[in-house]
N, C-alpha and C positions, 0 to 999 in steps of 0.2 A: 153060194149058190153056183150051179153049172151053167154053162154056157146056154144049153138049150133052156133051162128053167128060166134063165134071165130072158132069153129071146121072148119065150111064152109068156112071161111077165110084162114085158114091154107091149107086146101085141095086145095083149086083153085090156091092158091101160089105153092104149091107142083106141081101140074099139069103143071103149066105155066114153072116151072123151068125144068121139065122132057123134054116138048116139045121143049124149047130152048137150052137144052143140057147144063144148067148151074147148074145141081145140083151135088152137091160134090159126088164124087165115093162112099164113105161110105154110102149113102143113096139110091143108085141104088138098093140094095137088103135091103129094109129097116127092119131090125131086132132090137129089143129092144136094144142090144148092140151097133149097129150102130148108131142109134138114140141117145142113151145116149151119145156116144164118140162125136158126131157131135156137141151136145148141149153144151157139156163141152168146145169144141174148140171155137165154138160161143162166150159163156160167158167169156172165158178167153181172146179172143181178143177183144172183145167189150163189157165191162161189163155195164150193165144198172140195177138199184135197182130192176126193175120188175124180173129179170132174177133170183134172188134169189128164189122169191116166185115159179116160174115155175120149178126150179130144184128141190126144195124141194118137190113138188108135184109128179114131173116126176120120181125122182130117191128114193122117199121116205126117207128123210132126216133121219128117226129115225133108219133106218137099218144099214146104213154105211156111216155116213157123211165124213169120211176120203177118201172115195173113190173118191169124187167130190169137195172137198176144193180145189180150185185153187188159185194160187196167180194171182192177178190182174198185167198184165204185161204192161198196159198202164195206169198209175195212173191219167194221164192229163184228162182222160175221166170221172173222178169222178166228182160229183156235188153236191150241198147242198142237192138235193134229195137221195144222197148217206149215207148221215149222219144216224147213227144207223142202216144202213143196211148192210154196209161193215165193215169188221173188220179188225184189224191191229195189228202188233206187232213191237216193237223195238228189234230186234233180233241181237245182236252183234254189235250194233252202226248203224245199217240201219233199216230203216222203210220198212215195207212189208206190202200190202194189200191184202186182202183175200176175196173172193167171199161170204163166209158164217162163222158163228161161229163155234168154236170147237177147238179142241185140236191144240197146234202149229205143223203143219207137220214135222219139224225138231226135235223139243222137245217136246215130249207128256206131259211133266211134268208143260209146260207152256199152258196158254189159250190164245185165241185171245181176243181182246177187241172192243167193238163197236167204229167206228170212229166218233169222235166229230167235231163239227165245228171248234174247235181251232186246232185240228189233219189237218183237210182238209185246213184251211189256212196255218199254220205252214209249212206242208210238201208236200202239192201238190201245192198250189198256191203260196207259199215262201212269204206270207204278214206278217206273224208274226214272231217275234223273240224269 
């Protein structure tokens, strides 16, 4: 889809949501901060690998990645398409998945690692030992 087609599609969807009163309250007065917060909320609740690219472009990853690194709260939504796009860490014996690469949110001396198919199968699908 071309950029203008995508923009038109998003605007059409936005207008439909306003008319049906289904728009999240944070987007009724659409400021950059409200839009960013809503994007982060959606990407945290329903992570798809395409979200990483959109978030990087929207909030400019190079400025402050720590402001939008989010733990994926529902790892069962991860798929083979998430491999190398989602990042993870084994922190205090628990596996945590994150939307983008960067320093570990709780221990900045550690870095997140790209999720491999092995990690997906072992910790999400529970098929590898």
